Backbone as ProteinMPNN parsed JSONL, in Angstrom:
{"seq_chain_A": "MRLRERMFFDDWSGIWRTLLVGALAYAALIALVRIAGKRTLAKMNAFDLVVTVALGSTLATILLSEDVALAEGVAAFALLIGLQLIITWLSVRTKVVPKLVKSEPTLLVFRGRPLDDAIRAQRVSPEEVSQAVRTAGYASVAGVHAVVLETDGSFSVIREASPRETSALRNVAGWDDQS", "coords_chain_A": {"N_chain_A": [[0.812, -1.193, 0.0], [2.029, 1.195, 0.631], [3.635, 1.876, -1.594], [1.75, 2.698, -3.491], [0.724, 4.99, -2.25], [3.03, 6.569, -2.237], [3.32, 7.109, -4.904], [1.64, 9.244, -5.433], [2.102, 11.137, -3.45], [4.852, 11.841, -1.483], [6.404, 13.225, 0.585], [6.494, 16.477, 2.158], [9.025, 17.579, 2.04], [10.252, 16.766, -0.341], [8.729, 18.153, -2.212], [9.23, 20.822, -1.468], [11.992, 20.883, -1.947], [12.039, 20.493, -4.733], [10.727, 22.849, -5.571], [12.433, 24.905, -4.545], [15.061, 24.224, -5.532], [14.395, 24.084, -8.219], [13.611, 26.757, -8.819], [16.043, 28.091, -8.331], [17.766, 26.745, -10.152], [16.525, 27.4, -12.542], [16.858, 30.198, -12.525], [19.655, 30.27, -12.642], [20.072, 29.102, -15.159], [18.82, 30.984, -16.866], [20.472, 33.211, -16.331], [22.974, 32.255, -17.277], [22.375, 31.832, -19.987], [21.825, 34.444, -20.759], [24.342, 35.61, -20.321], [25.788, 34.213, -22.21], [24.867, 35.298, -24.573], [23.173, 36.65, -27.525], [23.374, 34.783, -29.579], [22.864, 32.293, -28.514], [20.157, 32.294, -28.353], [19.234, 32.4, -30.894], [17.517, 31.689, -34.047], [16.936, 28.252, -34.45], [19.241, 25.822, -35.606], [20.206, 22.455, -36.356], [22.342, 21.937, -34.565], [21.938, 23.889, -32.536], [19.46, 23.041, -31.631], [20.063, 20.572, -30.438], [21.635, 21.424, -28.256], [19.716, 22.946, -26.879], [17.778, 20.992, -26.226], [19.375, 19.383, -24.599], [19.909, 21.179, -22.501], [17.297, 21.491, -21.496], [16.751, 18.867, -20.683], [18.687, 18.581, -18.728], [17.806, 20.507, -16.879], [15.353, 19.335, -16.142], [16.309, 17.015, -14.912], [17.723, 18.091, -12.744], [15.59, 19.214, -11.367], [13.98, 16.992, -10.663], [15.502, 14.869, -9.703], [16.851, 13.765, -6.801], [19.386, 12.934, -6.567], [21.052, 14.584, -7.937], [22.848, 17.374, -7.29], [22.252, 20.906, -6.902], [24.495, 22.502, -7.547], [25.954, 20.759, -9.187], [24.187, 20.539, -11.335], [24.112, 23.219, -12.245], [26.755, 23.412, -13.022], [26.665, 21.61, -15.156], [24.926, 23.021, -16.882], [26.595, 25.244, -17.391], [28.726, 23.951, -18.651], [27.478, 22.935, -21.031], [26.598, 25.333, -22.274], [29.027, 26.648, -22.432], [30.433, 24.913, -24.174], [28.853, 25.305, -26.434], [29.417, 27.999, -26.929], [32.168, 27.827, -27.525], [32.103, 26.223, -29.851], [30.609, 27.911, -31.561], [32.323, 30.113, -31.624], [34.573, 28.967, -32.836], [33.346, 28.35, -35.247], [33.069, 30.794, -36.484], [35.655, 31.472, -36.95], [36.994, 29.469, -38.352], [37.032, 27.276, -41.241], [36.353, 24.648, -41.238], [34.846, 23.815, -38.943], [32.177, 24.962, -39.142], [31.155, 23.389, -41.218], [30.969, 20.942, -40.017], [29.033, 21.238, -38.012], [26.819, 22.575, -38.996], [24.331, 22.693, -41.56], [24.355, 23.498, -45.086], [22.901, 26.389, -46.665], [20.427, 25.874, -49.198], [19.77, 26.111, -52.636], [16.603, 26.208, -54.035], [14.868, 27.149, -55.955], [15.484, 28.729, -59.008], [15.663, 31.585, -60.956], [12.886, 31.547, -61.3], [12.387, 28.895, -61.807], [11.707, 25.768, -60.488], [14.051, 23.7, -58.816], [14.081, 20.605, -59.12], [15.606, 18.32, -58.315], [17.101, 19.303, -56.129], [15.019, 20.045, -54.442], [13.836, 17.564, -53.889], [16.072, 16.269, -52.705], [16.358, 17.724, -50.38], [14.125, 17.03, -49.065], [11.74, 18.5, -49.262], [8.512, 19.607, -50.028], [6.948, 20.507, -53.163], [4.736, 22.056, -52.625], [5.385, 23.273, -50.205], [7.381, 25.004, -51.034], [5.882, 26.647, -52.732], [4.184, 27.766, -50.813], [6.028, 29.277, -49.322], [6.724, 31.147, -51.245], [4.252, 32.427, -51.645], [3.898, 33.469, -49.047], [5.88, 35.353, -49.023], [4.736, 37.224, -50.588], [4.327, 36.865, -53.317], [2.666, 35.843, -56.308], [3.324, 33.791, -57.924], [5.667, 31.161, -58.474], [7.261, 31.459, -60.659], [7.678, 34.141, -60.676], [9.776, 34.849, -59.017], [13.263, 35.313, -58.237], [14.901, 33.55, -56.777], [14.595, 30.83, -54.432], [15.594, 29.929, -51.281], [16.469, 27.341, -49.111], [17.131, 27.745, -45.873], [19.694, 27.303, -43.293], [18.409, 26.977, -40.886], [16.022, 25.884, -41.509], [14.118, 27.598, -42.481], [12.642, 29.489, -45.216], [14.026, 31.578, -47.7], [13.01, 34.038, -49.877], [13.888, 35.428, -52.859], [13.625, 38.349, -54.666], [13.335, 39.289, -58.175], [16.531, 39.702, -59.601], [19.527, 41.346, -60.664], [22.632, 40.069, -62.021], [24.657, 41.374, -60.562], [23.484, 41.81, -58.14], [23.459, 39.534, -56.546], [25.135, 38.689, -54.475], [24.593, 37.676, -51.937], [23.872, 35.102, -52.384], [26.065, 33.55, -52.846], [27.152, 31.645, -51.02], [25.422, 29.558, -51.069], [24.331, 26.261, -51.436], [24.303, 24.786, -54.591], [24.194, 27.125, -55.996], [26.497, 27.705, -57.497], [26.187, 25.948, -59.608], [24.211, 27.154, -61.059], [24.947, 29.721, -61.725]], "CA_chain_A": [[0.0, 0.0, 0.0], [2.922, 2.35, 0.713], [4.051, 2.224, -2.948], [0.654, 3.435, -4.12], [0.679, 6.314, -1.638], [4.224, 7.297, -2.669], [3.132, 7.506, -6.287], [0.93, 10.518, -5.473], [2.678, 12.086, -2.494], [5.807, 11.208, -0.585], [6.424, 14.12, 1.74], [6.618, 17.879, 1.803], [10.42, 17.963, 1.791], [10.498, 16.586, -1.765], [8.071, 19.248, -2.943], [9.976, 22.051, -1.186], [13.259, 20.76, -2.661], [11.761, 20.72, -6.153], [10.423, 24.269, -5.766], [13.613, 25.718, -4.285], [16.114, 23.908, -6.498], [13.877, 24.452, -9.539], [13.7, 28.211, -8.981], [17.458, 28.447, -8.416], [18.301, 26.212, -11.407], [15.94, 28.218, -13.612], [17.548, 31.494, -12.484], [21.019, 30.049, -13.128], [19.992, 28.86, -16.601], [18.546, 32.281, -17.508], [21.681, 34.034, -16.22], [23.992, 31.725, -18.18], [21.95, 32.089, -21.37], [22.013, 35.886, -20.991], [25.788, 35.841, -20.416], [26.239, 33.617, -23.468], [24.555, 36.242, -25.632], [22.052, 36.465, -28.446], [23.571, 33.603, -30.429], [22.241, 31.157, -27.844], [18.706, 32.393, -28.528], [18.948, 32.569, -32.316], [16.748, 30.626, -34.693], [17.691, 27.028, -34.251], [19.607, 24.799, -36.563], [20.294, 21.167, -35.65], [23.286, 22.077, -33.454], [21.277, 24.636, -31.47], [18.392, 22.202, -31.095], [20.675, 19.59, -29.537], [22.012, 22.126, -27.03], [18.484, 23.316, -26.188], [17.214, 19.771, -25.64], [20.26, 18.983, -23.498], [19.652, 22.096, -21.38], [15.991, 21.131, -20.934], [16.893, 17.588, -20.007], [19.458, 18.84, -17.511], [16.91, 21.194, -15.947], [14.405, 18.345, -15.621], [17.036, 16.13, -14.004], [17.979, 18.853, -11.517], [14.313, 19.388, -10.672], [13.305, 15.776, -10.222], [16.383, 13.851, -9.141], [17.535, 14.154, -5.571], [20.776, 12.495, -6.701], [21.819, 15.634, -8.607], [22.88, 18.611, -6.516], [22.096, 22.129, -7.686], [25.814, 22.91, -8.059], [26.282, 19.874, -10.315], [23.328, 20.926, -12.444], [24.578, 24.498, -12.783], [27.998, 23.093, -13.741], [26.262, 21.006, -16.433], [24.466, 24.137, -17.722], [27.765, 26.019, -17.802], [29.458, 23.137, -19.623], [26.765, 22.913, -22.311], [26.63, 26.669, -22.876], [30.43, 26.89, -22.769], [30.737, 24.164, -25.398], [28.192, 25.983, -27.544], [30.191, 29.205, -27.22], [33.414, 27.408, -28.18], [31.781, 25.794, -31.216], [30.23, 29.075, -32.376], [33.543, 30.908, -31.791], [35.356, 28.276, -33.867], [32.599, 28.426, -36.51], [33.313, 32.104, -37.079], [37.082, 31.639, -37.218], [37.547, 28.398, -39.173], [36.143, 26.822, -42.31], [36.015, 23.245, -41.012], [33.839, 23.63, -37.897], [30.803, 25.166, -39.61], [30.733, 22.257, -42.054], [30.683, 19.823, -39.129], [27.884, 21.446, -37.122], [25.686, 23.212, -39.671], [24.118, 22.375, -42.964], [24.464, 24.65, -45.978], [21.655, 26.795, -47.306], [20.295, 25.187, -50.482], [18.959, 26.749, -53.665], [15.473, 25.354, -54.442], [14.276, 27.755, -57.158], [16.375, 29.706, -59.626], [15.027, 32.288, -62.078], [11.492, 31.119, -61.42], [12.283, 27.474, -62.154], [12.02, 24.87, -59.365], [15.156, 22.753, -59.007], [13.436, 19.404, -58.579], [16.566, 17.446, -57.624], [17.414, 19.92, -54.828], [13.794, 19.975, -53.631], [13.753, 16.168, -53.414], [17.21, 15.974, -51.828], [16.137, 18.388, -49.089], [12.853, 16.508, -48.545], [10.787, 19.606, -49.229], [7.495, 19.407, -51.061], [6.705, 21.691, -54.009], [3.722, 22.871, -51.95], [6.07, 24.107, -49.214], [8.052, 26.061, -51.786], [4.816, 27.574, -53.147], [3.743, 28.488, -49.616], [7.052, 30.272, -49.004], [6.606, 32.199, -52.261], [3.037, 33.191, -51.301], [4.147, 34.192, -47.796], [6.719, 36.5, -49.375], [3.921, 38.188, -51.33], [4.336, 36.615, -54.756], [1.564, 34.999, -56.76], [3.829, 32.713, -58.764], [7.07, 30.782, -58.335], [7.935, 32.018, -61.828], [7.933, 35.564, -60.45], [10.873, 35.109, -58.08], [14.6, 34.987, -58.732], [15.416, 32.37, -56.091], [14.103, 30.42, -53.118], [16.681, 29.252, -50.591], [16.178, 26.681, -47.84], [18.202, 28.191, -44.986], [20.219, 26.298, -42.371], [17.475, 26.783, -39.774], [14.79, 25.303, -42.042], [13.228, 28.622, -43.038], [12.817, 29.774, -46.636], [14.247, 32.955, -48.134], [12.537, 34.245, -51.244], [14.621, 36.558, -53.419], [12.948, 38.955, -55.823], [14.162, 39.329, -59.388], [17.785, 40.386, -59.327], [20.549, 41.32, -61.706], [23.79, 39.301, -61.551], [25.417, 42.147, -59.572], [22.745, 41.855, -56.873], [23.296, 38.182, -56.011], [26.258, 38.313, -53.604], [24.095, 36.922, -50.78], [23.632, 33.717, -52.791], [27.335, 32.878, -53.159], [27.444, 30.513, -50.13], [24.268, 28.665, -51.125], [24.562, 25.029, -52.198], [23.585, 24.764, -55.857], [24.314, 28.414, -56.674], [27.56, 27.613, -58.493], [25.663, 25.217, -60.758], [23.261, 27.985, -61.788], [25.514, 31.027, -62.154]], "C_chain_A": [[0.865, 1.271, 0.0], [3.367, 2.813, -0.683], [2.99, 3.059, -3.652], [0.566, 4.853, -3.555], [1.855, 7.167, -2.131], [4.079, 7.794, -4.11], [2.488, 8.892, -6.369], [1.535, 11.568, -4.554], [3.625, 11.34, -1.571], [5.89, 12.019, 0.695], [6.663, 15.545, 1.256], [8.057, 18.271, 1.48], [10.775, 17.812, 0.306], [9.897, 17.707, -2.599], [8.836, 20.545, -2.721], [11.327, 22.039, -1.903], [13.069, 21.068, -4.135], [11.513, 22.199, -6.425], [11.671, 25.144, -5.598], [14.704, 25.479, -5.323], [15.661, 24.293, -7.907], [13.988, 25.943, -9.797], [15.155, 28.643, -9.14], [18.088, 27.962, -9.725], [17.788, 27.034, -12.586], [16.646, 29.577, -13.676], [18.971, 31.355, -13.022], [21.02, 29.853, -14.644], [19.76, 30.171, -17.353], [19.796, 33.158, -17.478], [22.75, 33.561, -17.193], [23.635, 31.971, -19.643], [22.138, 33.571, -21.709], [23.502, 36.223, -21.15], [26.307, 35.335, -21.753], [25.906, 34.494, -24.666], [23.448, 35.804, -26.563], [22.171, 35.211, -29.286], [22.886, 32.371, -29.844], [20.735, 31.134, -28.091], [18.294, 32.534, -29.984], [18.026, 31.471, -32.835], [17.573, 29.363, -34.714], [17.996, 26.257, -35.523], [19.763, 23.519, -35.754], [21.22, 21.247, -34.438], [22.627, 22.788, -32.277], [20.167, 23.814, -30.824], [18.945, 21.18, -30.104], [21.044, 20.242, -28.21], [20.769, 22.474, -26.222], [17.838, 22.109, -25.519], [18.055, 19.313, -24.452], [20.066, 19.881, -22.282], [18.327, 21.766, -20.705], [16.046, 19.831, -20.156], [17.656, 17.755, -18.692], [18.595, 19.535, -16.47], [15.928, 20.204, -15.327], [15.086, 17.412, -14.622], [17.315, 16.824, -12.673], [16.705, 18.961, -10.685], [13.838, 18.103, -10.001], [14.199, 14.723, -9.589], [17.097, 14.393, -7.91], [19.004, 13.757, -5.615], [21.665, 13.552, -7.357], [21.716, 16.913, -7.797], [22.749, 19.813, -7.446], [23.436, 22.556, -8.298], [26.227, 22.047, -9.248], [25.447, 20.241, -11.541], [23.752, 22.228, -13.082], [25.895, 24.292, -13.533], [27.678, 22.459, -15.104], [25.737, 22.07, -17.392], [25.657, 24.895, -18.278], [28.58, 25.255, -18.843], [28.785, 23.171, -20.992], [26.826, 24.263, -23.013], [28.061, 27.026, -23.263], [30.839, 26.164, -24.038], [30.081, 24.817, -26.612], [28.96, 27.251, -27.926], [31.497, 28.871, -27.942], [33.149, 27.018, -29.635], [31.407, 26.992, -32.085], [31.431, 29.981, -32.613], [34.4, 30.292, -32.893], [34.67, 28.349, -35.24], [32.855, 29.731, -37.239], [34.757, 32.233, -37.555], [37.711, 30.541, -38.077], [36.569, 28.044, -40.286], [35.643, 25.408, -42.065], [34.837, 23.089, -40.056], [32.417, 23.892, -38.401], [30.276, 24.005, -40.451], [30.374, 21.044, -41.206], [29.371, 20.002, -38.358], [26.661, 22.056, -37.802], [25.558, 22.702, -41.095], [24.307, 23.649, -43.786], [23.074, 25.096, -46.402], [21.616, 26.179, -48.71], [19.345, 25.938, -51.402], [17.874, 25.787, -54.131], [14.782, 25.842, -55.709], [15.301, 28.746, -57.689], [15.723, 30.254, -60.883], [13.64, 31.747, -62.362], [11.293, 29.651, -61.729], [12.638, 26.616, -60.942], [13.143, 23.908, -59.737], [14.738, 21.452, -58.332], [14.392, 18.485, -57.82], [16.89, 17.991, -56.231], [16.202, 19.841, -53.896], [13.633, 18.569, -53.052], [14.85, 15.856, -52.405], [17.025, 16.592, -50.434], [14.829, 17.956, -48.43], [11.847, 17.63, -48.284], [9.763, 19.332, -50.314], [7.363, 20.675, -51.916], [5.665, 22.62, -53.379], [4.36, 23.787, -50.901], [6.807, 25.262, -49.882], [7.019, 27.105, -52.216], [4.317, 28.394, -51.964], [4.744, 29.583, -49.243], [6.962, 31.455, -49.973], [5.379, 33.067, -51.967], [3.254, 34.041, -50.049], [4.993, 35.436, -48.05], [5.973, 37.52, -50.237], [3.91, 38.02, -52.827], [3.209, 35.662, -55.118], [2.053, 33.775, -57.522], [5.298, 32.439, -58.455], [7.87, 31.383, -59.487], [8.305, 33.488, -61.629], [9.073, 35.867, -59.497], [12.209, 34.696, -58.694], [15.104, 33.697, -58.104], [14.626, 32.104, -54.818], [15.223, 29.582, -52.509], [16.134, 28.606, -49.32], [17.366, 26.974, -46.936], [18.598, 27.09, -44.001], [19.295, 26.033, -41.194], [16.13, 26.228, -40.232], [13.819, 26.318, -42.602], [13.546, 28.821, -44.527], [13.097, 31.259, -46.825], [13.818, 33.038, -49.579], [13.171, 35.541, -51.742], [13.887, 37.062, -54.648], [13.849, 38.905, -57.034], [15.403, 40.17, -59.119], [18.704, 40.311, -60.531], [21.743, 40.53, -61.157], [24.62, 40.044, -60.5], [24.762, 42.126, -58.201], [22.666, 40.506, -56.165], [24.418, 37.75, -55.062], [25.802, 37.499, -52.39], [23.861, 35.449, -51.114], [24.928, 32.92, -52.985], [27.644, 31.677, -52.268], [26.318, 29.477, -50.116], [24.587, 27.451, -52.0], [23.69, 25.034, -53.45], [23.708, 26.061, -56.635], [25.368, 28.35, -57.776], [27.08, 26.921, -59.766], [24.796, 26.106, -61.648], [23.894, 29.251, -62.371], [26.481, 30.898, -63.299]], "O_chain_A": [[0.475, 2.294, -0.563], [3.466, 4.015, -0.928], [3.316, 4.028, -4.337], [0.357, 5.808, -4.303], [1.687, 8.354, -2.41], [4.671, 8.809, -4.475], [2.777, 9.642, -7.301], [1.482, 12.761, -4.854], [3.256, 10.34, -0.955], [5.491, 11.552, 1.762], [6.99, 15.777, 0.092], [8.279, 19.21, 0.715], [11.513, 18.631, -0.242], [10.495, 18.152, -3.578], [9.071, 21.294, -3.669], [11.763, 23.071, -2.413], [13.849, 21.818, -4.722], [12.028, 22.746, -7.401], [11.93, 26.023, -6.42], [15.212, 26.426, -5.924], [16.466, 24.778, -8.702], [14.413, 26.356, -10.876], [15.463, 29.474, -9.995], [18.864, 28.692, -10.341], [18.538, 27.327, -13.517], [16.989, 30.049, -14.76], [19.443, 32.213, -13.768], [21.887, 30.388, -15.335], [20.42, 30.44, -18.357], [20.143, 33.779, -18.483], [23.373, 34.381, -17.867], [24.511, 32.287, -20.448], [22.561, 33.91, -22.815], [23.874, 37.023, -22.008], [27.173, 35.964, -22.362], [26.602, 34.436, -25.679], [22.865, 34.731, -26.409], [21.155, 34.63, -29.668], [22.392, 31.515, -30.577], [20.111, 30.074, -28.043], [17.12, 32.765, -30.274], [17.786, 30.466, -32.165], [18.777, 29.402, -34.967], [17.141, 26.067, -36.388], [19.47, 23.517, -34.558], [20.911, 20.68, -33.39], [22.745, 22.336, -31.138], [19.959, 23.884, -29.613], [18.354, 20.954, -29.048], [20.79, 19.67, -27.149], [20.766, 22.313, -25.002], [17.399, 22.195, -24.372], [17.517, 18.905, -23.423], [20.06, 19.396, -21.151], [18.241, 21.762, -19.477], [15.449, 19.715, -19.086], [17.313, 17.147, -17.678], [18.65, 19.183, -15.292], [15.698, 20.233, -14.118], [14.498, 17.062, -13.599], [17.164, 16.226, -11.608], [16.732, 18.82, -9.462], [13.342, 18.142, -8.875], [13.695, 13.771, -8.992], [17.851, 15.363, -7.987], [19.787, 14.204, -4.777], [22.89, 13.432, -7.337], [20.631, 17.471, -7.635], [23.091, 19.741, -8.626], [23.481, 22.936, -9.468], [26.791, 22.558, -10.215], [25.957, 20.25, -12.661], [23.761, 22.351, -14.307], [26.127, 24.924, -14.563], [28.352, 22.747, -16.093], [26.057, 22.042, -18.581], [25.732, 25.162, -19.477], [29.069, 25.846, -19.806], [29.447, 23.41, -22.002], [27.078, 24.328, -24.217], [28.286, 27.639, -24.307], [31.519, 26.738, -24.888], [30.676, 24.877, -27.688], [29.132, 27.542, -29.11], [31.882, 29.573, -28.877], [33.877, 27.429, -30.538], [31.845, 27.079, -33.232], [31.554, 30.564, -33.69], [34.893, 30.996, -33.774], [35.342, 28.403, -36.27], [32.858, 29.772, -38.469], [35.048, 33.014, -38.461], [38.862, 30.679, -38.491], [35.413, 28.468, -40.266], [34.621, 25.007, -42.621], [33.922, 22.312, -40.329], [31.523, 23.099, -38.106], [29.09, 23.681, -40.399], [29.569, 20.211, -41.621], [28.676, 19.023, -38.083], [25.573, 22.05, -37.227], [26.54, 22.331, -41.739], [24.406, 24.744, -43.233], [22.162, 24.275, -46.493], [22.66, 25.987, -49.333], [18.258, 26.348, -50.996], [18.176, 24.678, -54.572], [14.186, 25.056, -56.446], [15.907, 29.502, -56.93], [15.289, 29.504, -61.758], [13.267, 31.518, -63.512], [10.16, 29.2, -61.896], [13.748, 26.718, -60.419], [13.173, 23.371, -60.844], [14.998, 21.226, -57.151], [14.021, 17.93, -56.786], [16.948, 17.231, -55.265], [16.351, 19.599, -52.699], [13.332, 18.407, -51.869], [14.587, 15.249, -51.367], [17.485, 16.037, -49.436], [14.469, 18.456, -47.364], [11.203, 17.691, -47.236], [10.114, 18.875, -51.402], [7.636, 21.779, -51.445], [5.712, 23.833, -53.58], [3.937, 24.93, -50.726], [6.847, 26.37, -49.348], [7.254, 28.306, -52.081], [4.056, 29.589, -52.103], [4.346, 30.692, -48.887], [7.105, 32.611, -49.574], [5.454, 34.294, -52.03], [2.841, 35.2, -50.002], [4.836, 36.45, -47.37], [6.525, 38.567, -50.575], [3.52, 38.94, -53.547], [2.843, 34.786, -54.334], [1.294, 32.831, -57.742], [6.074, 33.361, -58.205], [9.024, 31.772, -59.309], [9.157, 34.014, -62.345], [9.32, 37.034, -59.192], [12.261, 33.829, -59.567], [15.667, 32.845, -58.792], [14.065, 33.015, -54.21], [15.733, 28.651, -53.134], [15.422, 29.246, -48.547], [18.477, 26.512, -47.194], [17.917, 26.07, -43.892], [19.382, 24.978, -40.566], [15.201, 26.113, -39.433], [12.785, 25.936, -43.151], [14.583, 28.376, -45.021], [12.471, 32.1, -46.18], [14.21, 32.215, -50.406], [13.015, 36.603, -51.138], [13.567, 36.294, -55.555], [15.012, 38.516, -56.928], [15.328, 41.222, -58.485], [18.671, 39.358, -61.309], [21.848, 40.344, -59.944], [25.223, 39.409, -59.635], [25.422, 42.398, -57.199], [21.858, 40.356, -55.249], [24.625, 36.552, -54.868], [26.581, 36.7, -51.87], [23.673, 34.636, -50.21], [24.872, 31.722, -53.263], [28.339, 30.763, -52.712], [26.278, 28.615, -49.238], [25.045, 27.583, -53.135], [22.482, 25.26, -53.374], [23.363, 26.104, -57.816], [25.158, 28.88, -58.867], [27.511, 27.263, -60.867], [24.66, 25.851, -62.844], [23.431, 29.782, -63.381], [27.029, 31.899, -63.76]]}, "name": "protein", "num_of_chains": 1, "seq": "MRLRERMFFDDWSGIWRTLLVGALAYAALIALVRIAGKRTLAKMNAFDLVVTVALGSTLATILLSEDVALAEGVAAFALLIGLQLIITWLSVRTKVVPKLVKSEPTLLVFRGRPLDDAIRAQRVSPEEVSQAVRTAGYASVAGVHAVVLETDGSFSVIREASPRETSALRNVAGWDDQS"}
């Protein structure tokens, strides 16, 4: 019978611990994220998603496991955010690291023509491309210069452009094939 009772309520000390440690862990997480800067809160790519999930999992463990002390949990937060800062610092200063942790933006439409191979390779439906074009205010895919699938999964729709106006497309996978 004791097991059944414990399932719903053990004692007040466990609840008070959860509330106190949870509030302190949450405050520590917010402080560390603020110290880490805006990059930590940017639109997520796969690398950022992994860090965010790991932070959430760590917070849950701190909240619910009496085996993990608050100091250990805050150290885990600091480690994860520190590793993210190191990776982003290296991403800005090297050419190798970004290729390891981020995907490339991919050209899906060029000069109004869908690039079917790229659309299939990126597992995007033609309907999603059309939706992105409509969201950007165009009535037709044929009316845009390019649609790019960005590293965070969003779409960029580029209006008609002259060759001199396409410098933002130079790092996009598939651009070299089209230019």
